[in-house]
ROKOL-269675 format. One record per atom (N, C-alpha, C): residue number from 1; x negated, y, z. Coordinates in Angstrom, 2 decimals. Layout:
<atoms>
{k: NUM X: X Y: Y Z: Z} $
...
</atoms>
This chain:
<atoms>
{k: 1 X: -30.78 Y: -16.85 Z: 21.45} $
{k: 1 X: -29.66 Y: -16.83 Z: 20.52} $
{k: 1 X: -30.20 Y: -16.98 Z: 19.10} $
{k: 2 X: -29.70 Y: -17.95 Z: 18.44} $
{k: 2 X: -30.11 Y: -18.27 Z: 17.08} $
{k: 2 X: -29.23 Y: -17.52 Z: 16.08} $
{k: 3 X: -29.68 Y: -17.40 Z: 14.85} $
{k: 3 X: -28.90 Y: -16.73 Z: 13.81} $
{k: 3 X: -27.61 Y: -17.50 Z: 13.54} $
{k: 4 X: -27.63 Y: -18.81 Z: 13.72} $
{k: 4 X: -26.43 Y: -19.61 Z: 13.51} $
{k: 4 X: -25.38 Y: -19.32 Z: 14.58} $
{k: 5 X: -25.81 Y: -19.00 Z: 15.80} $
{k: 5 X: -24.87 Y: -18.60 Z: 16.85} $
{k: 5 X: -24.19 Y: -17.27 Z: 16.49} $
{k: 6 X: -24.96 Y: -16.37 Z: 15.94} $
{k: 6 X: -24.42 Y: -15.09 Z: 15.49} $
{k: 6 X: -23.42 Y: -15.30 Z: 14.36} $
{k: 7 X: -23.74 Y: -16.15 Z: 13.42} $
{k: 7 X: -22.82 Y: -16.45 Z: 12.32} $
{k: 7 X: -21.53 Y: -17.07 Z: 12.85} $
{k: 8 X: -21.62 Y: -17.96 Z: 13.81} $
{k: 8 X: -20.43 Y: -18.59 Z: 14.38} $
{k: 8 X: -19.57 Y: -17.54 Z: 15.11} $
{k: 9 X: -20.22 Y: -16.62 Z: 15.83} $
{k: 9 X: -19.48 Y: -15.58 Z: 16.53} $
{k: 9 X: -18.76 Y: -14.65 Z: 15.55} $
{k: 10 X: -19.43 Y: -14.29 Z: 14.46} $
{k: 10 X: -18.82 Y: -13.43 Z: 13.45} $
{k: 10 X: -17.65 Y: -14.15 Z: 12.78} $
{k: 11 X: -17.82 Y: -15.43 Z: 12.50} $
{k: 11 X: -16.74 Y: -16.22 Z: 11.90} $
{k: 11 X: -15.54 Y: -16.29 Z: 12.83} $
{k: 12 X: -15.79 Y: -16.53 Z: 14.10} $
{k: 12 X: -14.71 Y: -16.59 Z: 15.09} $
{k: 12 X: -14.01 Y: -15.25 Z: 15.22} $
{k: 13 X: -14.78 Y: -14.17 Z: 15.27} $
{k: 13 X: -14.20 Y: -12.84 Z: 15.36} $
{k: 13 X: -13.36 Y: -12.52 Z: 14.13} $
{k: 14 X: -13.85 Y: -12.86 Z: 12.95} $
{k: 14 X: -13.11 Y: -12.63 Z: 11.72} $
{k: 14 X: -11.81 Y: -13.43 Z: 11.70} $
{k: 15 X: -11.86 Y: -14.66 Z: 12.16} $
{k: 15 X: -10.66 Y: -15.49 Z: 12.22} $
{k: 15 X: -9.64 Y: -14.90 Z: 13.18} $
{k: 16 X: -10.08 Y: -14.40 Z: 14.33} $
{k: 16 X: -9.17 Y: -13.80 Z: 15.29} $
{k: 16 X: -8.53 Y: -12.52 Z: 14.74} $
{k: 17 X: -9.30 Y: -11.73 Z: 14.01} $
{k: 17 X: -8.75 Y: -10.52 Z: 13.38} $
{k: 17 X: -7.72 Y: -10.91 Z: 12.32} $
{k: 18 X: -8.01 Y: -11.93 Z: 11.53} $
{k: 18 X: -7.06 Y: -12.40 Z: 10.53} $
{k: 18 X: -5.76 Y: -12.87 Z: 11.16} $
{k: 19 X: -5.85 Y: -13.67 Z: 12.20} $
{k: 19 X: -4.65 Y: -14.16 Z: 12.89} $
{k: 19 X: -3.87 Y: -12.99 Z: 13.49} $
{k: 20 X: -4.56 Y: -12.00 Z: 14.02} $
{k: 20 X: -3.89 Y: -10.83 Z: 14.59} $
{k: 20 X: -3.13 Y: -10.06 Z: 13.52} $
{k: 21 X: -3.72 Y: -9.88 Z: 12.36} $
{k: 21 X: -3.06 Y: -9.16 Z: 11.27} $
{k: 21 X: -1.83 Y: -9.93 Z: 10.79} $
{k: 22 X: -1.95 Y: -11.23 Z: 10.65} $
{k: 22 X: -0.81 Y: -12.05 Z: 10.23} $
{k: 22 X: 0.30 Y: -11.98 Z: 11.27} $
{k: 23 X: -0.04 Y: -12.06 Z: 12.54} $
{k: 23 X: 0.96 Y: -11.97 Z: 13.61} $
{k: 23 X: 1.65 Y: -10.61 Z: 13.58} $
{k: 24 X: 0.88 Y: -9.53 Z: 13.36} $
{k: 24 X: 1.45 Y: -8.19 Z: 13.30} $
{k: 24 X: 2.39 Y: -8.05 Z: 12.10} $
{k: 25 X: 1.98 Y: -8.59 Z: 10.95} $
{k: 25 X: 2.77 Y: -8.44 Z: 9.73} $
{k: 25 X: 4.08 Y: -9.20 Z: 9.80} $
{k: 26 X: 4.11 Y: -10.33 Z: 10.45} $
{k: 26 X: 5.32 Y: -11.14 Z: 10.52} $
{k: 26 X: 6.07 Y: -10.99 Z: 11.83} $
{k: 27 X: 5.73 Y: -9.97 Z: 12.60} $
{k: 27 X: 6.42 Y: -9.71 Z: 13.85} $
{k: 27 X: 7.86 Y: -9.29 Z: 13.58} $
{k: 28 X: 8.78 Y: -9.76 Z: 14.39} $
{k: 28 X: 10.19 Y: -9.43 Z: 14.20} $
{k: 28 X: 10.48 Y: -7.97 Z: 14.53} $
{k: 29 X: 9.64 Y: -7.33 Z: 15.32} $
{k: 29 X: 9.84 Y: -5.92 Z: 15.64} $
{k: 29 X: 9.68 Y: -5.04 Z: 14.42} $
{k: 30 X: 8.86 Y: -5.45 Z: 13.46} $
{k: 30 X: 8.57 Y: -4.62 Z: 12.30} $
{k: 30 X: 9.38 Y: -4.99 Z: 11.07} $
{k: 31 X: 10.23 Y: -5.99 Z: 11.16} $
{k: 31 X: 10.98 Y: -6.47 Z: 10.00} $
{k: 31 X: 11.84 Y: -5.36 Z: 9.40} $
{k: 32 X: 12.56 Y: -4.62 Z: 10.22} $
{k: 32 X: 13.45 Y: -3.59 Z: 9.72} $
{k: 32 X: 12.67 Y: -2.48 Z: 9.00} $
{k: 33 X: 11.57 Y: -2.04 Z: 9.59} $
{k: 33 X: 10.79 Y: -0.97 Z: 8.93} $
{k: 33 X: 10.15 Y: -1.48 Z: 7.65} $
{k: 34 X: 9.69 Y: -2.72 Z: 7.61} $
{k: 34 X: 9.12 Y: -3.27 Z: 6.38} $
{k: 34 X: 10.18 Y: -3.42 Z: 5.30} $
{k: 35 X: 11.40 Y: -3.80 Z: 5.68} $
{k: 35 X: 12.49 Y: -3.91 Z: 4.71} $
{k: 35 X: 12.83 Y: -2.54 Z: 4.12} $
{k: 36 X: 12.84 Y: -1.50 Z: 4.94} $
{k: 36 X: 13.12 Y: -0.15 Z: 4.45} $
{k: 36 X: 12.03 Y: 0.32 Z: 3.50} $
{k: 37 X: 10.79 Y: 0.08 Z: 3.85} $
{k: 37 X: 9.67 Y: 0.49 Z: 3.01} $
{k: 37 X: 9.66 Y: -0.30 Z: 1.69} $
{k: 38 X: 10.08 Y: -1.55 Z: 1.73} $
{k: 38 X: 10.09 Y: -2.36 Z: 0.51} $
{k: 38 X: 11.09 Y: -1.83 Z: -0.51} $
{k: 39 X: 12.11 Y: -1.11 Z: -0.07} $
{k: 39 X: 13.13 Y: -0.58 Z: -0.98} $
{k: 39 X: 12.79 Y: 0.83 Z: -1.50} $
{k: 40 X: 11.71 Y: 1.43 Z: -1.05} $
{k: 40 X: 11.36 Y: 2.79 Z: -1.48} $
{k: 40 X: 11.23 Y: 2.96 Z: -2.99} $
{k: 41 X: 10.67 Y: 2.03 Z: -3.73} $
{k: 41 X: 10.56 Y: 2.25 Z: -5.18} $
{k: 41 X: 11.91 Y: 2.33 Z: -5.88} $
{k: 42 X: 12.96 Y: 1.85 Z: -5.25} $
{k: 42 X: 14.27 Y: 1.81 Z: -5.89} $
{k: 42 X: 15.16 Y: 2.98 Z: -5.50} $
{k: 43 X: 14.69 Y: 3.86 Z: -4.63} $
{k: 43 X: 15.49 Y: 5.01 Z: -4.24} $
{k: 43 X: 15.41 Y: 6.09 Z: -5.31} $
{k: 44 X: 16.47 Y: 6.86 Z: -5.43} $
{k: 44 X: 16.50 Y: 7.94 Z: -6.42} $
{k: 44 X: 15.81 Y: 9.16 Z: -5.87} $
{k: 45 X: 14.98 Y: 9.76 Z: -6.72} $
{k: 45 X: 14.32 Y: 11.01 Z: -6.37} $
{k: 45 X: 15.16 Y: 12.16 Z: -6.89} $
{k: 46 X: 14.75 Y: 13.36 Z: -6.55} $
{k: 46 X: 15.42 Y: 14.53 Z: -7.07} $
{k: 46 X: 15.16 Y: 14.61 Z: -8.58} $
{k: 47 X: 16.13 Y: 15.15 Z: -9.33} $
{k: 47 X: 15.92 Y: 15.26 Z: -10.79} $
{k: 47 X: 14.72 Y: 16.16 Z: -11.11} $
{k: 48 X: 13.99 Y: 15.78 Z: -12.13} $
{k: 48 X: 12.80 Y: 16.51 Z: -12.54} $
{k: 48 X: 13.20 Y: 17.50 Z: -13.63} $
{k: 49 X: 12.66 Y: 18.71 Z: -13.58} $
{k: 49 X: 12.91 Y: 19.72 Z: -14.59} $
{k: 49 X: 12.43 Y: 19.20 Z: -15.95} $
{k: 50 X: 13.23 Y: 19.39 Z: -17.00} $
{k: 50 X: 12.90 Y: 18.82 Z: -18.31} $
{k: 50 X: 11.61 Y: 19.40 Z: -18.88} $
{k: 51 X: 11.33 Y: 20.68 Z: -18.62} $
{k: 51 X: 10.09 Y: 21.27 Z: -19.12} $
{k: 51 X: 8.89 Y: 20.63 Z: -18.46} $
{k: 52 X: 9.00 Y: 20.38 Z: -17.18} $
{k: 52 X: 7.90 Y: 19.73 Z: -16.46} $
{k: 52 X: 7.73 Y: 18.30 Z: -16.92} $
{k: 53 X: 8.84 Y: 17.62 Z: -17.15} $
{k: 53 X: 8.78 Y: 16.22 Z: -17.56} $
{k: 53 X: 8.10 Y: 16.09 Z: -18.92} $
{k: 54 X: 8.39 Y: 17.01 Z: -19.86} $
{k: 54 X: 7.74 Y: 16.95 Z: -21.16} $
{k: 54 X: 6.26 Y: 17.22 Z: -21.07} $
{k: 55 X: 5.88 Y: 18.15 Z: -20.21} $
{k: 55 X: 4.47 Y: 18.47 Z: -20.05} $
{k: 55 X: 3.70 Y: 17.32 Z: -19.44} $
{k: 56 X: 4.35 Y: 16.56 Z: -18.58} $
{k: 56 X: 3.63 Y: 15.46 Z: -17.93} $
{k: 56 X: 3.38 Y: 14.31 Z: -18.89} $
{k: 57 X: 4.15 Y: 14.24 Z: -19.99} $
{k: 57 X: 3.95 Y: 13.17 Z: -20.94} $
{k: 57 X: 3.13 Y: 13.59 Z: -22.15} $
{k: 58 X: 2.61 Y: 14.82 Z: -22.12} $
{k: 58 X: 1.77 Y: 15.27 Z: -23.21} $
{k: 58 X: 2.55 Y: 15.76 Z: -24.42} $
{k: 59 X: 3.82 Y: 16.11 Z: -24.24} $
{k: 59 X: 4.65 Y: 16.57 Z: -25.36} $
{k: 59 X: 4.69 Y: 18.09 Z: -25.45} $
{k: 60 X: 3.62 Y: 18.74 Z: -25.08} $
{k: 60 X: 3.60 Y: 20.20 Z: -25.13} $
{k: 60 X: 3.28 Y: 20.65 Z: -26.53} $
{k: 61 X: 3.84 Y: 21.79 Z: -26.91} $
{k: 61 X: 3.59 Y: 22.35 Z: -28.23} $
{k: 61 X: 2.31 Y: 23.16 Z: -28.21} $
{k: 62 X: 1.47 Y: 22.98 Z: -29.22} $
{k: 62 X: 0.24 Y: 23.73 Z: -29.31} $
{k: 62 X: 0.25 Y: 24.54 Z: -30.59} $
{k: 63 X: -0.24 Y: 25.77 Z: -30.51} $
{k: 63 X: -0.30 Y: 26.62 Z: -31.67} $
{k: 63 X: -1.57 Y: 26.30 Z: -32.47} $
{k: 64 X: -1.42 Y: 26.28 Z: -33.78} $
{k: 64 X: -2.59 Y: 26.04 Z: -34.65} $
{k: 64 X: -3.41 Y: 27.32 Z: -34.72} $
{k: 65 X: -4.70 Y: 27.20 Z: -34.60} $
{k: 65 X: -5.57 Y: 28.39 Z: -34.65} $
{k: 65 X: -6.05 Y: 28.68 Z: -36.03} $
</atoms>
């Protein structure tokens, strides 16, 4: 077995993995779940407490020493 045979085998294996991932991603069985997940950024979360929201943006009051 030559190093070029090994390279060809790795290339073939990589191509088969790529085709498998593409087939999995575009499978009709997963379309509904992918559509639901795609809308997650647009869903409303619970309201955030105003004190917590100010602290997360660095708007906290500091006392001068």
